[in-house]
HTML snippet that shows the backbone in 3Dmol.js (N, CA, C, O; Angstrom):
<script src="https://3Dmol.org/build/3Dmol-min.js"></script>
<div id="view" style="width:600px;height:400px;position:relative"></div>
<script>
const pdb = `
ATOM      1  N   MET A   1      80.410 168.369  42.536  1.00  0.00           N
ATOM      2  CA  MET A   1      81.510 169.340  42.657  1.00  0.00           C
ATOM      3  C   MET A   1      82.027 169.372  44.096  1.00  0.00           C
ATOM      4  O   MET A   1      83.236 169.353  44.324  1.00  0.00           O
ATOM      5  N   ASP A   2      81.110 169.422  45.062  1.00  0.00           N
ATOM      6  CA  ASP A   2      81.539 169.484  46.464  1.00  0.00           C
ATOM      7  C   ASP A   2      82.266 168.209  46.878  1.00  0.00           C
ATOM      8  O   ASP A   2      83.241 168.252  47.628  1.00  0.00           O
ATOM      9  N   GLN A   3      81.776 167.068  46.378  1.00  0.00           N
ATOM     10  CA  GLN A   3      82.438 165.806  46.720  1.00  0.00           C
ATOM     11  C   GLN A   3      83.863 165.782  46.192  1.00  0.00           C
ATOM     12  O   GLN A   3      84.784 165.362  46.893  1.00  0.00           O
ATOM     13  N   ALA A   4      84.045 166.233  44.957  1.00  0.00           N
ATOM     14  CA  ALA A   4      85.382 166.248  44.365  1.00  0.00           C
ATOM     15  C   ALA A   4      86.295 167.189  45.143  1.00  0.00           C
ATOM     16  O   ALA A   4      87.463 166.876  45.378  1.00  0.00           O
ATOM     17  N   GLU A   5      85.763 168.335  45.541  1.00  0.00           N
ATOM     18  CA  GLU A   5      86.584 169.282  46.309  1.00  0.00           C
ATOM     19  C   GLU A   5      86.982 168.681  47.651  1.00  0.00           C
ATOM     20  O   GLU A   5      88.132 168.797  48.073  1.00  0.00           O
ATOM     21  N   GLY A   6      86.025 168.038  48.320  1.00  0.00           N
ATOM     22  CA  GLY A   6      86.324 167.418  49.607  1.00  0.00           C
ATOM     23  C   GLY A   6      87.379 166.338  49.479  1.00  0.00           C
ATOM     24  O   GLY A   6      88.278 166.226  50.312  1.00  0.00           O
ATOM     25  N   ARG A   7      87.256 165.535  48.413  1.00  0.00           N
ATOM     26  CA  ARG A   7      88.236 164.467  48.202  1.00  0.00           C
ATOM     27  C   ARG A   7      89.617 165.059  47.941  1.00  0.00           C
ATOM     28  O   ARG A   7      90.612 164.570  48.477  1.00  0.00           O
ATOM     29  N   ALA A   8      89.684 166.101  47.127  1.00  0.00           N
ATOM     30  CA  ALA A   8      90.970 166.731  46.820  1.00  0.00           C
ATOM     31  C   ALA A   8      91.576 167.340  48.083  1.00  0.00           C
ATOM     32  O   ALA A   8      92.785 167.261  48.300  1.00  0.00           O
ATOM     33  N   GLN A   9      90.721 167.951  48.919  1.00  0.00           N
ATOM     34  CA  GLN A   9      91.236 168.562  50.138  1.00  0.00           C
ATOM     35  C   GLN A   9      91.784 167.499  51.080  1.00  0.00           C
ATOM     36  O   GLN A   9      92.836 167.686  51.692  1.00  0.00           O
ATOM     37  N   ARG A  10      91.056 166.365  51.195  1.00  0.00           N
ATOM     38  CA  ARG A  10      91.532 165.287  52.067  1.00  0.00           C
ATOM     39  C   ARG A  10      92.854 164.729  51.557  1.00  0.00           C
ATOM     40  O   ARG A  10      93.752 164.432  52.345  1.00  0.00           O
ATOM     41  N   LEU A  11      92.972 164.587  50.235  1.00  0.00           N
ATOM     42  CA  LEU A  11      94.215 164.091  49.644  1.00  0.00           C
ATOM     43  C   LEU A  11      95.358 165.057  49.940  1.00  0.00           C
ATOM     44  O   LEU A  11      96.465 164.639  50.280  1.00  0.00           O
ATOM     45  N   THR A  12      95.076 166.362  49.807  1.00  0.00           N
ATOM     46  CA  THR A  12      96.109 167.361  50.092  1.00  0.00           C
ATOM     47  C   THR A  12      96.548 167.282  51.552  1.00  0.00           C
ATOM     48  O   THR A  12      97.742 167.332  51.850  1.00  0.00           O
ATOM     49  N   TYR A  13      95.563 167.155  52.477  1.00  0.00           N
ATOM     50  CA  TYR A  13      95.916 167.042  53.894  1.00  0.00           C
ATOM     51  C   TYR A  13      96.733 165.775  54.151  1.00  0.00           C
ATOM     52  O   TYR A  13      97.686 165.796  54.929  1.00  0.00           O
ATOM     53  N   GLY A  14      96.361 164.680  53.499  1.00  0.00           N
ATOM     54  CA  GLY A  14      97.086 163.424  53.679  1.00  0.00           C
ATOM     55  C   GLY A  14      98.525 163.548  53.216  1.00  0.00           C
ATOM     56  O   GLY A  14      99.444 163.113  53.911  1.00  0.00           O
ATOM     57  N   ILE A  15      98.726 164.141  52.043  1.00  0.00           N
ATOM     58  CA  ILE A  15     100.088 164.321  51.525  1.00  0.00           C
ATOM     59  C   ILE A  15     100.880 165.235  52.461  1.00  0.00           C
ATOM     60  O   ILE A  15     102.044 164.967  52.759  1.00  0.00           O
ATOM     61  N   GLY A  16     100.247 166.310  52.921  1.00  0.00           N
ATOM     62  CA  GLY A  16     100.929 167.229  53.834  1.00  0.00           C
ATOM     63  C   GLY A  16     101.334 166.529  55.120  1.00  0.00           C
ATOM     64  O   GLY A  16     102.430 166.759  55.631  1.00  0.00           O
ATOM     65  N   ALA A  17     100.458 165.673  55.652  1.00  0.00           N
ATOM     66  CA  ALA A  17     100.770 164.955  56.888  1.00  0.00           C
ATOM     67  C   ALA A  17     101.950 164.015  56.670  1.00  0.00           C
ATOM     68  O   ALA A  17     102.850 163.943  57.507  1.00  0.00           O
ATOM     69  N   VAL A  18     101.949 163.296  55.552  1.00  0.00           N
ATOM     70  CA  VAL A  18     103.050 162.372  55.269  1.00  0.00           C
ATOM     71  C   VAL A  18     104.364 163.127  55.127  1.00  0.00           C
ATOM     72  O   VAL A  18     105.384 162.709  55.674  1.00  0.00           O
ATOM     73  N   VAL A  19     104.344 164.237  54.395  1.00  0.00           N
ATOM     74  CA  VAL A  19     105.554 165.032  54.218  1.00  0.00           C
ATOM     75  C   VAL A  19     106.049 165.560  55.561  1.00  0.00           C
ATOM     76  O   VAL A  19     107.250 165.560  55.831  1.00  0.00           O
ATOM     77  N   GLY A  20     105.111 166.010  56.403  1.00  0.00           N
ATOM     78  CA  GLY A  20     105.502 166.514  57.723  1.00  0.00           C
ATOM     79  C   GLY A  20     106.170 165.443  58.560  1.00  0.00           C
ATOM     80  O   GLY A  20     107.187 165.703  59.202  1.00  0.00           O
ATOM     81  N   VAL A  21     105.610 164.237  58.563  1.00  0.00           N
ATOM     82  CA  VAL A  21     106.201 163.139  59.341  1.00  0.00           C
ATOM     83  C   VAL A  21     107.599 162.809  58.826  1.00  0.00           C
ATOM     84  O   VAL A  21     108.522 162.607  59.615  1.00  0.00           O
ATOM     85  N   VAL A  22     107.755 162.754  57.503  1.00  0.00           N
ATOM     86  CA  VAL A  22     109.061 162.447  56.918  1.00  0.00           C
ATOM     87  C   VAL A  22     110.078 163.511  57.305  1.00  0.00           C
ATOM     88  O   VAL A  22     111.217 163.188  57.642  1.00  0.00           O
ATOM     89  N   LEU A  23     109.673 164.785  57.260  1.00  0.00           N
ATOM     90  CA  LEU A  23     110.595 165.861  57.631  1.00  0.00           C
ATOM     91  C   LEU A  23     111.000 165.750  59.096  1.00  0.00           C
ATOM     92  O   LEU A  23     112.169 165.947  59.430  1.00  0.00           O
ATOM     93  N   VAL A  24     110.048 165.437  59.975  1.00  0.00           N
ATOM     94  CA  VAL A  24     110.380 165.293  61.405  1.00  0.00           C
ATOM     95  C   VAL A  24     111.348 164.142  61.606  1.00  0.00           C
ATOM     96  O   VAL A  24     112.308 164.268  62.366  1.00  0.00           O
ATOM     97  N   LEU A  25     111.112 163.015  60.933  1.00  0.00           N
ATOM     98  CA  LEU A  25     112.013 161.867  61.075  1.00  0.00           C
ATOM     99  C   LEU A  25     113.409 162.208  60.565  1.00  0.00           C
ATOM    100  O   LEU A  25     114.400 161.858  61.205  1.00  0.00           O
ATOM    101  N   LEU A  26     113.500 162.884  59.429  1.00  0.00           N
ATOM    102  CA  LEU A  26     114.807 163.266  58.895  1.00  0.00           C
ATOM    103  C   LEU A  26     115.526 164.210  59.854  1.00  0.00           C
ATOM    104  O   LEU A  26     116.730 164.080  60.070  1.00  0.00           O
ATOM    105  N   THR A  27     114.788 165.159  60.427  1.00  0.00           N
ATOM    106  CA  THR A  27     115.390 166.094  61.376  1.00  0.00           C
ATOM    107  C   THR A  27     115.913 165.342  62.593  1.00  0.00           C
ATOM    108  O   THR A  27     117.017 165.620  63.060  1.00  0.00           O
ATOM    109  N   CYS A  28     115.139 164.396  63.111  1.00  0.00           N
ATOM    110  CA  CYS A  28     115.582 163.605  64.264  1.00  0.00           C
ATOM    111  C   CYS A  28     116.837 162.815  63.920  1.00  0.00           C
ATOM    112  O   CYS A  28     117.767 162.751  64.724  1.00  0.00           O
ATOM    113  N   LEU A  29     116.873 162.210  62.726  1.00  0.00           N
ATOM    114  CA  LEU A  29     118.054 161.448  62.329  1.00  0.00           C
ATOM    115  C   LEU A  29     119.284 162.349  62.224  1.00  0.00           C
ATOM    116  O   LEU A  29     120.366 161.982  62.682  1.00  0.00           O
ATOM    117  N   LEU A  30     119.118 163.523  61.622  1.00  0.00           N
ATOM    118  CA  LEU A  30     120.250 164.441  61.490  1.00  0.00           C
ATOM    119  C   LEU A  30     120.737 164.902  62.854  1.00  0.00           C
ATOM    120  O   LEU A  30     121.942 164.950  63.099  1.00  0.00           O
ATOM    121  N   CYS A  31     119.810 165.241  63.746  1.00  0.00           N
ATOM    122  CA  CYS A  31     120.196 165.717  65.077  1.00  0.00           C
ATOM    123  C   CYS A  31     120.908 164.605  65.847  1.00  0.00           C
ATOM    124  O   CYS A  31     121.911 164.866  66.511  1.00  0.00           O
ATOM    125  N   SER A  32     120.412 163.382  65.770  1.00  0.00           N
ATOM    126  CA  SER A  32     121.043 162.284  66.499  1.00  0.00           C
ATOM    127  C   SER A  32     122.437 162.018  65.959  1.00  0.00           C
ATOM    128  O   SER A  32     123.334 161.655  66.720  1.00  0.00           O
ATOM    129  N   ARG A  33     122.634 162.192  64.655  1.00  0.00           N
ATOM    130  CA  ARG A  33     123.973 162.003  64.079  1.00  0.00           C
ATOM    131  C   ARG A  33     124.922 163.102  64.557  1.00  0.00           C
ATOM    132  O   ARG A  33     126.095 162.841  64.824  1.00  0.00           O
ATOM    133  N   LEU A  34     124.415 164.322  64.662  1.00  0.00           N
ATOM    134  CA  LEU A  34     125.276 165.412  65.099  1.00  0.00           C
ATOM    135  C   LEU A  34     125.628 165.273  66.578  1.00  0.00           C
ATOM    136  O   LEU A  34     126.748 165.576  66.991  1.00  0.00           O
ATOM    137  N   LEU A  35     124.647 164.807  67.381  1.00  0.00           N
ATOM    138  CA  LEU A  35     124.869 164.727  68.825  1.00  0.00           C
ATOM    139  C   LEU A  35     125.730 163.540  69.218  1.00  0.00           C
ATOM    140  O   LEU A  35     126.599 163.659  70.082  1.00  0.00           O
ATOM    141  N   PHE A  36     125.490 162.369  68.575  1.00  0.00           N
ATOM    142  CA  PHE A  36     126.225 161.165  68.998  1.00  0.00           C
ATOM    143  C   PHE A  36     127.269 160.758  67.971  1.00  0.00           C
ATOM    144  O   PHE A  36     127.976 159.770  68.167  1.00  0.00           O
TER     145      PHE A  36
END
`;
const viewer = $3Dmol.createViewer("view");
viewer.addModel(pdb, "pdb");
viewer.setStyle({}, {cartoon: {color: "spectrum"}});
viewer.zoomTo();
viewer.render();
</script>
């Protein structure tokens, strides 16, 4: 049970990290388009 929970938590953190990076990249692209 603990192993499954740990794996699920790591997967959740991984997905969250990927989503965060994508959002930052999209924000940078939008800002650069507005500025230049």
